C-alpha positions, 0 to 999 in steps of 0.5 A: 595202128593202120597196119595192125588194123589191116592185120585184124588186130584188136589191140595195138601195144606200144613201148614204154614212153613211146609218144612222150620220150623217156626223161633221163634218156631222150631228154634230161628232165621235164623242165620246159617240157612241151605238155601242150604238144604231147596232149595234141599228139595224144588226141591224134592217136585217140582220134585214129583209134576211134576211126579204126575201132581198135584198142591202143596201149600207148606208152607216154608220160602223164603230167601231175600237179606241180611240184609232183613229178609226172607218172610213167604211164600206159594209156588204155585207149578204147575203140571209141577214142576215149581213155578207158584207163591209165596204168602208172609204173608201180616200181621205178628204178632209182633213175626213174625216181629222179623224174617220175612218181611211181603209181599204186594201182592196177589197170585191168580190163576185158577184151573179147573174153580175155582178162587183161592187165598193163605193166611197165618194164622194171615191174618185172623184177617183182614177182609179187605183182604177177601173183597178185594179177593171177589172183585177180584172174588176169590171163594176159599182160601187156608189158611195155619196156624202154631198154634202148640206146645202150652201148652194146649187149648187157646182162639185160640181153640174157635175163629180160626175156627169160624173166618174163618167160618165168613170169608167164609160166609160173602164173600161166599167163599170156604176155605181150612184151614190147621194147623200144627198137631204138639203138641199142636195144639189148632184147627185141619185143616178143610174145610169150605163151602161158607155158613160157615159150616165146611164140614170136619176136621181132628183129633187134634194133629194127622197127617192126610189127607182129600180130599174135593171138591169145587162145584161151582154149589152147591147153599148154604145159602147166605142171603147177596147175594142181599146186599153184593155189597151195603155194598161194595159200601159204604152204611151201610144200605139197606134202599131205601133212606131217611126215611121221617118220624118224628117217625123214626127221633125221637130216644128218645121217644116211 
């Protein structure tokens, strides 16, 4: 957080479960979990945010009333050191559901004229989420991942960044995609423009920090611009209407 402030960052983005650890991976279950320690360490982060006057997206776990399982969450901490909002992972994997309760709401906020939102990891598999955020006017997504401690390269090495590039380009959205650096991480953290290009990424399996800029004045490639709303409105073609031509309707002849 201090390094980010030194780099003139307005917001620091941490990975999924960065502070609490990930149930089922870092520890077996929440049975006997030290919630008091997590609360105390979270307050330290909040105090430092106030000292530095910086926003923080903090991956953690949020305790619910037993017997309900905790949420897998991102705390949005404001520069006054308070929790401005909390996003709870909407879609958990089957393993997640053994330890966590899925959330059901978005966490949108404005930062220096940019409409932002928070998402977590497996949410990327559901394009409907990104379409809904587009309709809500979201221009930048902070999405935290925890895909680490695998034994080596997996399909995630080839599809995770690519899927996020697709989400960015089809919805013309900036995306900050941060992943754990723990061994083994099949893909590194990266920052993606609305045209789908990866602007910068960190080294794989290494701690690091990058500072990027969301520039809404930058005009980037968006071939869907004239037709995106057409699809959102339910039309799966940009034909002007019925094609009154028998050669069009005859689909079995040359």
